[in-house]
Residue frames as qw, qx, qy, qz and C-alpha x, y, z in Angstrom:
[[0.009, -0.889, -0.457, 0.024, -0.01, -0.03, 0.03],
 [0.411, 0.464, -0.024, 0.784, 1.32, 3.42, -0.90],
 [0.154, -0.196, -0.431, 0.867, 1.40, 6.45, 1.37],
 [0.339, -0.034, -0.265, -0.902, -1.43, 7.95, -0.73],
 [0.580, -0.266, -0.720, -0.273, -3.53, 4.79, -0.16],
 [0.415, -0.306, -0.676, 0.526, -2.99, 5.02, 3.59],
 [0.000, 0.206, 0.213, -0.955, -3.93, 8.71, 3.74],
 [0.394, -0.185, -0.516, -0.737, -7.02, 8.18, 1.50],
 [0.464, -0.372, -0.801, 0.075, -8.48, 5.99, 4.31],
 [0.358, -0.863, -0.306, 0.181, -8.19, 8.76, 6.88],
 [0.480, 0.671, -0.042, 0.564, -6.31, 11.96, 5.95],
 [0.409, -0.853, 0.215, -0.244, -4.81, 12.41, 9.41],
 [0.623, 0.322, -0.611, 0.367, -1.45, 11.44, 10.95],
 [0.719, -0.680, -0.144, -0.019, -1.34, 10.33, 14.59],
 [0.368, 0.631, -0.473, 0.493, 1.81, 11.88, 16.17],
 [0.824, -0.451, -0.339, 0.055, 2.83, 9.92, 19.23],
 [0.166, 0.708, -0.399, 0.558, 4.94, 12.49, 21.07],
 [0.335, -0.522, 0.618, -0.482, 6.55, 11.06, 24.21],
 [0.923, 0.013, -0.261, -0.283, 5.62, 7.48, 23.21],
 [0.325, -0.555, 0.752, -0.143, 7.33, 4.95, 25.50],
 [0.296, 0.221, -0.885, -0.285, 8.01, 1.37, 24.27],
 [0.092, 0.151, 0.926, -0.332, 5.72, -0.33, 26.83],
 [0.384, 0.527, 0.453, -0.608, 2.72, 1.59, 25.42],
 [0.133, 0.399, -0.548, -0.723, 3.60, 1.54, 21.67],
 [0.055, -0.098, -0.945, -0.308, 1.83, -1.66, 20.67],
 [0.059, 0.580, 0.755, -0.301, -1.44, -0.97, 22.51],
 [0.157, 0.671, 0.086, -0.720, -1.64, 2.67, 21.31],
 [0.104, 0.321, -0.667, -0.665, -0.80, 1.64, 17.71],
 [0.018, -0.266, -0.954, -0.134, -3.34, -1.12, 17.68],
 [0.093, 0.647, 0.579, -0.488, -6.02, 1.22, 19.07],
 [0.118, 0.577, -0.202, -0.783, -5.21, 3.87, 16.49],
 [0.076, 0.096, -0.850, -0.513, -5.50, 1.32, 13.65],
 [0.021, 0.451, 0.885, -0.115, -8.83, 0.07, 15.03],
 [0.081, 0.697, 0.329, -0.632, -9.97, 3.69, 15.04],
 [0.616, 0.731, 0.288, 0.052, -9.12, 4.04, 11.33],
 [0.059, -0.886, 0.363, 0.282, -5.76, 5.72, 11.42],
 [0.928, 0.301, 0.118, 0.184, -3.45, 4.48, 8.65],
 [0.476, 0.611, -0.255, 0.578, -0.48, 6.96, 9.26],
 [0.667, -0.727, -0.112, 0.122, 1.33, 7.01, 12.58],
 [0.431, 0.698, -0.340, 0.461, 4.47, 9.09, 13.40],
 [0.759, -0.535, -0.184, 0.321, 6.95, 8.55, 16.18],
 [0.144, 0.950, -0.218, 0.168, 8.98, 11.67, 16.82],
 [0.786, 0.249, -0.400, 0.399, 12.65, 11.04, 17.22],
 [0.020, 0.493, -0.474, 0.730, 12.80, 13.13, 20.32],
 [0.825, -0.394, -0.116, -0.389, 10.64, 10.55, 22.21],
 [0.424, -0.577, 0.681, -0.155, 12.24, 8.52, 25.02],
 [0.514, -0.126, 0.844, 0.089, 13.59, 5.19, 23.81],
 [0.532, 0.532, -0.116, -0.649, 12.44, 6.01, 20.31],
 [0.310, 0.383, -0.814, -0.309, 14.17, 3.13, 18.58],
 [0.094, 0.058, 0.962, -0.250, 12.60, 0.57, 20.80],
 [0.418, 0.466, 0.488, -0.608, 9.13, 2.13, 20.54],
 [0.443, 0.545, -0.374, -0.606, 9.44, 2.55, 16.76],
 [0.207, 0.258, -0.925, -0.188, 10.42, -1.07, 16.30],
 [0.194, 0.223, 0.884, -0.362, 7.68, -2.47, 18.55],
 [0.441, 0.555, 0.233, -0.665, 5.03, -0.29, 16.73],
 [0.383, 0.498, -0.573, -0.526, 6.32, -1.18, 13.32],
 [0.048, 0.092, -0.994, -0.032, 6.26, -4.94, 14.03],
 [0.247, 0.358, 0.793, -0.426, 2.66, -4.80, 15.28],
 [0.410, 0.706, 0.402, -0.414, 0.86, -2.46, 12.81],
 [0.102, -0.473, 0.484, 0.729, 3.07, -1.94, 9.70],
 [0.152, 0.222, 0.870, 0.414, 0.71, -3.97, 7.55],
 [0.023, 0.760, 0.650, -0.012, -2.26, -1.81, 8.46],
 [0.050, -0.986, -0.096, 0.126, -0.57, 1.59, 8.74],
 [0.590, 0.585, -0.203, 0.518, 2.37, 3.53, 7.52],
 [0.641, -0.693, -0.113, 0.312, 4.85, 4.14, 10.36],
 [0.474, 0.706, -0.061, 0.522, 7.05, 7.16, 10.01],
 [0.577, -0.336, -0.303, 0.680, 9.59, 9.10, 11.98],
 [0.040, 0.933, 0.212, 0.288, 9.20, 12.76, 12.86],
 [0.349, -0.906, 0.229, 0.068, 11.58, 15.41, 14.20],
 [0.887, 0.131, 0.164, 0.412, 14.31, 14.02, 11.91],
 [0.116, -0.959, 0.104, 0.238, 17.24, 16.47, 12.25],
 [0.010, 0.712, -0.646, -0.274, 20.15, 14.75, 10.56],
 [0.662, 0.335, -0.617, -0.262, 21.31, 11.84, 8.42],
 [0.086, 0.229, -0.901, 0.357, 22.17, 9.82, 11.48],
 [0.496, 0.144, 0.520, -0.681, 18.57, 9.84, 12.63],
 [0.729, 0.380, -0.244, -0.515, 17.48, 8.59, 9.17],
 [0.450, 0.344, -0.823, 0.033, 20.00, 5.73, 9.36],
 [0.176, -0.112, 0.813, -0.544, 18.82, 4.81, 12.88],
 [0.650, 0.220, 0.324, -0.651, 15.24, 4.51, 11.78],
 [0.689, 0.421, -0.479, -0.345, 16.03, 2.64, 8.54]]
């Protein structure tokens, strides 16, 4: 599914500022159930890599998972 396909379902992006890994899966699943198809994890969140990975494993087939507050190439590499 393309980004455009995801946003056509619901043209909103859920931004999970301050997301902690222990809450990532439950929050992501709830958002997908509510119809969200685009979810952002800001890279200034605590333990962002762990939260991003957990969320991605759980809902990546139903929603596009992206990174926000990307300030340098190192952050891009870390998310990839």
